[in-house]
Structure formats: C-alpha cells, structure tokens
C-alpha positions as CSV (number, residue, x, y, z in Angstrom):
1,M,149.6,68.4,-83.4
2,T,149.7,64.6,-82.9
3,L,147.0,62.9,-81.0
4,K,148.1,62.3,-77.4
5,P,147.2,59.0,-75.8
6,G,143.8,59.6,-74.3
7,A,142.9,62.5,-76.7
8,V,139.2,63.1,-76.4
9,A,136.7,64.2,-79.0
10,L,133.2,65.4,-78.1
11,V,130.5,64.7,-80.6
12,A,127.4,67.0,-80.2
13,E,124.7,65.7,-82.5
14,D,121.0,65.2,-82.0
15,E,120.5,62.4,-84.6
16,P,121.6,59.2,-82.9
17,L,122.8,57.4,-86.1
18,V,124.8,60.4,-87.3
19,R,126.3,60.8,-83.8
20,M,127.3,57.1,-83.7
21,E,128.9,57.3,-87.1
22,A,130.9,60.4,-86.3
23,A,131.9,58.8,-82.9
24,D,133.0,55.6,-84.7
25,V,135.1,57.6,-87.2
26,L,136.8,59.6,-84.5
27,G,137.2,56.6,-82.3
28,D,138.9,54.7,-85.2
29,A,141.2,57.8,-85.6
30,G,142.4,57.3,-82.1
31,F,140.2,59.6,-80.0
32,D,138.3,58.6,-76.9
33,V,134.9,59.9,-77.7
34,L,132.1,61.5,-75.6
35,E,128.7,62.0,-77.1
36,A,126.1,64.6,-76.3
37,S,122.6,65.0,-77.9
38,T,122.0,68.6,-76.7
39,T,124.1,71.7,-76.4
40,P,123.7,71.9,-72.6
41,A,124.9,68.3,-72.3
42,A,127.9,69.2,-74.5
43,L,128.8,72.2,-72.3
44,A,128.4,70.0,-69.2
45,Y,131.0,67.5,-70.6
46,L,133.4,70.4,-71.5
47,E,133.2,71.7,-67.9
48,V,134.3,68.4,-66.4
49,H,136.6,67.0,-69.1
50,P,139.5,69.4,-69.7
51,E,141.1,66.7,-71.8
52,I,138.7,67.3,-74.6
53,T,140.7,68.1,-77.7
54,L,138.1,68.3,-80.4
55,L,134.5,69.4,-80.6
56,F,132.4,68.0,-83.5
57,T,129.0,69.7,-83.5
58,D,126.0,69.8,-85.8
59,V,124.5,73.3,-86.4
60,V,120.9,72.4,-85.7
61,M,120.8,71.2,-82.1
62,P,118.2,71.2,-79.4
63,G,118.7,73.4,-76.5
64,P,118.8,77.1,-75.7
65,I,121.7,77.6,-78.1
66,D,122.4,75.9,-81.5
67,G,125.6,74.2,-82.5
68,L,127.1,77.4,-84.0
69,A,126.6,79.2,-80.8
70,L,128.0,76.2,-78.9
71,A,131.1,76.5,-81.1
72,H,131.5,80.2,-80.3
73,E,131.1,79.5,-76.6
74,V,133.7,76.7,-76.8
75,R,136.1,79.1,-78.6
76,R,135.6,81.7,-75.9
77,R,135.9,79.4,-72.9
78,W,138.2,76.7,-74.1
79,P,140.4,78.3,-76.8
80,G,142.6,75.3,-77.3
81,V,139.8,73.0,-78.4
82,K,139.7,72.3,-82.2
83,I,136.2,72.7,-83.7
84,I,134.4,71.0,-86.6
85,I,130.9,72.3,-87.4
86,A,128.7,70.1,-89.6
87,S,125.3,70.6,-91.2
88,G,123.2,69.3,-94.1
89,R,120.7,72.1,-93.9
90,I,122.7,75.3,-93.3
91,T,126.0,76.4,-94.8
92,P,127.3,79.1,-92.6
93,D,129.3,82.0,-94.1
94,P,133.0,81.5,-93.1
95,A,132.7,84.8,-91.2
96,Q,130.1,83.1,-88.9
97,L,132.5,80.4,-87.8
98,P,134.7,80.8,-84.7
99,D,138.4,81.4,-85.4
100,G,140.1,78.3,-86.6
101,A,136.9,76.2,-86.9
102,R,136.1,74.2,-90.0
103,F,132.8,73.5,-91.6
104,L,131.9,70.0,-93.0
105,E,128.8,69.6,-95.2
106,K,126.6,66.6,-94.6
107,P,126.5,64.0,-95.8
108,Y,130.2,63.5,-95.3
109,S,132.3,60.4,-95.7
110,A,134.6,58.9,-93.0
111,N,137.5,60.0,-95.2
112,G,136.1,63.6,-95.4
113,L,135.9,63.8,-91.6
114,A,139.4,62.4,-91.2
115,R,140.7,65.0,-93.8
116,V,139.2,67.9,-91.8
117,V,140.7,66.5,-88.6
118,R,144.1,66.5,-90.3
119,E,143.5,70.0,-91.6
120,L,143.1,71.1,-88.0
121,G,146.6,69.9,-87.3
122,L,145.6,66.7,-85.5
123,R,147.4,63.6,-86.8
124,L,145.4,60.5,-86.6
125,A,146.4,57.2,-85.0
126,T,145.9,55.5,-88.3
127,E,148.6,57.5,-90.0
C-alpha cells in the first residue's frame, strides 16, 4: 500500500514529547497527523475521520481503556486501519495484539518507526 495524498495517522500517546516525536516522524513520512492524549480522544477522532489510515498508540494510556484495548477496538470497528502499538514498560505477547498489528519497543528511533510503517505495507513519501 502506498500512502495516498492526505493519508492520516493518529498518534495516541499521553507523554507530550513522545507524542510530538512520533507525529514528526509520521509527518515527515507523508502522513497528515492527528494527536490524542487519551483513548477517548483517540476514539472520538476515529469516529469523525474515516480517512485515518494508521493508529500509533502507547499501551499505557489514561482513560477507561488502555492503548492495547484501544487497538482491539480499532481492529473491530475500523478493520482497514493499520496499527502500531508501542511501550517501554510492557511487552505484550504477540497473541495479545490485534490481527495485523505490530509492536514497537520504546525507546525507538525514527528509522525504527519508519521500518514498522513499511512492514505494515505502507510506503513512505520519502521512498
């Protein structure tokens, strides 16, 4: 899958600096980027932005559900959305991930995030 003009990534991360860094990397890759600091905010974006192509979420997130539960909800309600789950505290068992989702351990590099985006079948604007 090649990024379509206007492809949108949603970054769900409660740490502002980490969220900004992920948003910068995905923006440099060609995505328009939305940012959410809680899981309810992320779900609200998904409900009104059907153009979202990629969800990047931290596991430990404030809200009634964590990032892993958010990822499962996204897989159930928006099956076409690619999912990257990141954490520096928890390494989920692959069986805990939604189908097709990828896990990225923190700290990660910009190149590492770009590699996982490519592994999901998304070609970057910089390629």
